[in-house]
N, CA, C and O of each residue as an XYZ file, in Angstrom:
264
protein
N      -9.435     -1.898     -6.045
C      -9.025     -1.640     -4.693
C      -9.502     -2.691     -3.728
O      -8.773     -3.062     -2.808
N     -10.701     -3.178     -3.915
C     -11.246     -4.222     -3.005
C     -10.352     -5.450     -3.026
O     -10.086     -6.037     -1.977
N      -9.909     -5.828     -4.141
C      -9.046     -6.999     -4.345
C      -7.753     -6.777     -3.592
O      -7.347     -7.648     -2.824
N      -7.094     -5.658     -3.776
C      -5.857     -5.364     -3.099
C      -6.035     -5.339     -1.589
O      -5.164     -5.791     -0.846
N      -7.126     -4.827     -1.152
C      -7.348     -4.698      0.289
C      -7.533     -6.067      0.939
O      -7.177     -6.251      2.103
N      -8.100     -7.052      0.181
C      -8.338     -8.353      0.731
C      -7.152     -9.318      0.577
O      -7.175    -10.426      1.114
N      -6.116     -8.887     -0.162
C      -4.982     -9.787     -0.427
C      -4.215    -10.048      0.843
O      -4.062     -9.180      1.702
N      -3.734    -11.281      0.935
C      -2.934    -11.734      2.046
C      -1.829    -12.615      1.520
O      -1.946    -13.839      1.465
N      -0.721    -11.939      1.123
C       0.428    -12.628      0.548
C       1.695    -12.078      1.140
O       1.769    -10.859      1.297
N       2.715    -12.862      1.490
C       3.935    -12.313      2.047
C       4.721    -11.354      1.218
O       5.476    -10.537      1.746
N       4.548    -11.445     -0.125
C       5.310    -10.567     -1.048
C       4.528     -9.419     -1.537
O       5.047     -8.634     -2.331
N       3.266     -9.253     -1.105
C       2.425     -8.102     -1.556
C       2.000     -7.334     -0.310
O       1.494     -7.867      0.678
N       2.256     -6.003     -0.449
C       1.828     -5.088      0.652
C       0.352     -4.910      0.598
O      -0.202     -4.609     -0.459
N      -0.296     -5.086      1.703
C      -1.721     -4.968      1.785
C      -2.070     -3.469      1.841
O      -1.307     -2.641      2.338
N      -3.297     -3.160      1.290
C      -3.817     -1.788      1.206
C      -4.796     -1.652      2.319
O      -5.702     -2.480      2.419
N      -4.677     -0.643      3.185
C      -5.588     -0.425      4.247
C      -6.784      0.422      3.816
O      -7.873      0.292      4.376
N      -6.579      1.303      2.806
C      -7.652      2.125      2.302
C      -7.144      3.112      1.272
O      -6.020      2.999      0.782
N      -7.965      4.057      0.957
C      -7.582      5.071      0.030
C      -7.852      6.406      0.645
O      -8.775      6.545      1.447
N      -7.083      7.378      0.296
C      -7.280      8.827      0.733
C      -7.416      9.677     -0.545
O      -6.551      9.642     -1.421
N      -8.501     10.425     -0.631
C      -8.713     11.257     -1.811
C      -7.821     12.458     -1.807
O      -7.696     13.141     -0.790
N      -7.165     12.744     -2.983
C      -6.315     13.912     -3.151
C      -7.107     14.855     -3.997
O      -8.284     14.627     -4.278
N      -6.450     15.934     -4.408
C      -7.071     16.926     -5.206
C      -7.451     16.402     -6.630
O      -8.556     16.615     -7.130
N      -6.449     15.699     -7.248
C      -6.584     15.130     -8.569
C      -6.479     13.613     -8.653
O      -6.622     13.030     -9.728
N      -6.231     12.988     -7.527
C      -5.970     11.575     -7.607
C      -6.345     10.858     -6.206
O      -6.661     11.527     -5.222
N      -6.291      9.567     -6.194
C      -6.495      8.857     -4.921
C      -5.185      8.255     -4.485
O      -4.440      7.742     -5.320
N      -4.891      8.299     -3.258
C      -3.630      7.709     -2.695
C      -3.958      6.431     -1.946
O      -4.892      6.389     -1.145
N      -3.185      5.396     -2.213
C      -3.400      4.150     -1.470
C      -2.684      4.286     -0.148
O      -1.577      4.819     -0.070
N      -3.348      3.786      0.911
C      -2.783      3.837      2.284
C      -2.411      2.431      2.646
O      -3.216      1.508      2.528
N      -1.169      2.268      3.095
C      -0.691      0.963      3.557
C      -0.024      1.087      4.939
O       0.174      2.178      5.473
N       0.310     -0.097      5.485
C       0.970     -0.091      6.769
C       2.402      0.345      6.536
O       2.963      0.214      5.448
N       2.993      0.899      7.674
C       4.403      1.288      7.644
C       5.329      0.097      7.619
O       5.190     -0.819      8.430
N       6.275      0.099      6.691
C       7.174     -1.001      6.485
C       8.470     -0.829      7.307
O       9.063      0.250      7.288
N       8.908     -1.856      8.011
C      10.106     -1.720      8.886
C      11.324     -1.153      8.179
O      12.074     -0.405      8.804
N      11.564     -1.466      6.911
C      12.710     -0.999      6.133
C      12.377      0.172      5.245
O      13.129      0.470      4.317
N      11.285      0.837      5.497
C      10.907      1.981      4.612
C      10.474      1.557      3.220
O      10.058      0.419      3.004
N      10.575      2.482      2.282
C      10.148      2.153      0.912
C      11.297      1.379      0.160
O      12.394      1.219      0.695
N      11.027      0.940     -1.012
C      11.918      0.140     -1.821
C      13.194      0.926     -2.127
O      14.281      0.351     -2.071
N      13.101      2.221     -2.449
C      14.258      2.994     -2.705
C      15.204      3.174     -1.516
O      16.422      3.145     -1.690
N      14.672      3.357     -0.337
C      15.509      3.425      0.826
C      16.164      2.079      1.103
O      17.327      2.030      1.505
N      15.455      1.017      0.901
C      15.960     -0.343      1.134
C      17.164     -0.601      0.212
O      18.220     -1.011      0.692
N      17.028     -0.374     -1.065
C      18.134     -0.661     -1.999
C      19.395      0.232     -1.731
O      20.537     -0.170     -1.951
N      19.104      1.455     -1.246
C      20.269      2.364     -0.937
C      21.001      1.861      0.311
O      22.226      1.945      0.395
N      20.248      1.342      1.269
C      20.823      0.805      2.492
C      21.516     -0.561      2.266
O      22.621     -0.794      2.755
N      20.863     -1.421      1.542
C      21.401     -2.794      1.271
C      21.819     -2.881     -0.167
O      21.080     -3.406     -0.999
N      23.041     -2.354     -0.490
C      23.455     -2.265     -1.824
C      23.728     -3.582     -2.548
O      23.830     -3.621     -3.774
N      23.842     -4.639     -1.784
C      24.162     -5.922     -2.425
C      22.871     -6.730     -2.713
O      22.959     -7.858     -3.197
N      21.725     -6.192     -2.433
C      20.478     -6.921     -2.713
C      20.282     -7.055     -4.213
O      20.704     -6.198     -4.988
N      19.645     -8.128     -4.603
C      19.381     -8.382     -6.034
C      18.149     -7.569     -6.428
O      17.028     -7.854     -6.007
N      18.396     -6.544     -7.255
C      17.357     -5.638     -7.641
C      16.298     -6.342     -8.519
O      15.100     -6.084     -8.400
N      16.761     -7.206     -9.370
C      15.779     -7.915    -10.256
C      14.873     -8.789     -9.400
O      13.671     -8.858     -9.660
N      15.400     -9.439     -8.414
C      14.533    -10.293     -7.567
C      13.524     -9.459     -6.824
O      12.393     -9.913     -6.654
N      13.863     -8.245     -6.359
C      12.901     -7.359     -5.698
C      11.753     -7.027     -6.633
O      10.602     -6.942     -6.205
N      12.056     -6.844     -7.874
C      10.982     -6.454     -8.842
C      10.188     -7.715     -9.184
O       8.971     -7.628     -9.349
N      10.828     -8.891     -9.298
C      10.088    -10.110     -9.782
C       9.248    -10.736     -8.734
O       8.190    -11.277     -9.056
N       9.665    -10.697     -7.438
C       8.821    -11.362     -6.363
C       7.412    -10.874     -6.363
O       6.509    -11.705     -6.456
N       7.143     -9.607     -6.267
C       5.730     -9.199     -6.241
C       4.978     -9.486     -7.592
O       3.785     -9.787     -7.587
N       5.701     -9.385     -8.727
C       5.133     -9.722     -9.962
C       4.687    -11.173    -10.069
O       3.586    -11.496    -10.515
N       5.620    -12.038     -9.629
C       5.355    -13.472     -9.577
C       4.185    -13.809     -8.613
O       3.343    -14.665     -8.885
N       4.188    -13.100     -7.499
C       3.103    -13.302     -6.552
C       1.754    -12.978     -7.064
O       0.782    -13.700     -6.840
N       1.701    -11.839     -7.785
C       0.408    -11.408     -8.427
C      -0.030    -12.412     -9.429
O      -1.213    -12.748     -9.479
N       0.878    -12.917    -10.244
C       0.538    -13.947    -11.212
C      -0.024    -15.203    -10.519
O      -1.004    -15.793    -10.974
N       0.600    -15.584     -9.442
C       0.154    -16.786     -8.676
C      -1.229    -16.537     -8.155
O      -2.114    -17.382     -8.292
N      -1.425    -15.374     -7.552
C      -2.759    -15.084     -6.943
C      -3.848    -14.992     -8.020
O      -4.968    -15.462     -7.820
N      -3.514    -14.389     -9.148
C      -4.560    -14.235    -10.216
C      -4.948    -15.535    -10.843
O      -6.029    -15.623    -11.426
N      -4.122    -16.556    -10.757
C      -4.448    -17.893    -11.332
C      -5.264    -18.784    -10.416
O      -5.709    -19.854    -10.832
N      -5.467    -18.368     -9.190
C      -6.237    -19.133     -8.230
C      -7.600    -18.610     -8.039
O      -8.368    -19.161     -7.251
């Protein structure tokens, strides 16, 4: 969690903190202008779904190698 909270990358949503649930912890992040990823792909049907999945993955790989 500490690593995610300190991340500063344009393709990775930063984590503001955690909120304890009854059986789990929930990550708290800032509100995104276009909502969540599901709402975004429903609204923008021509968006490249594979690219949306690969950008954060590639960003995490890049960050982990530095």
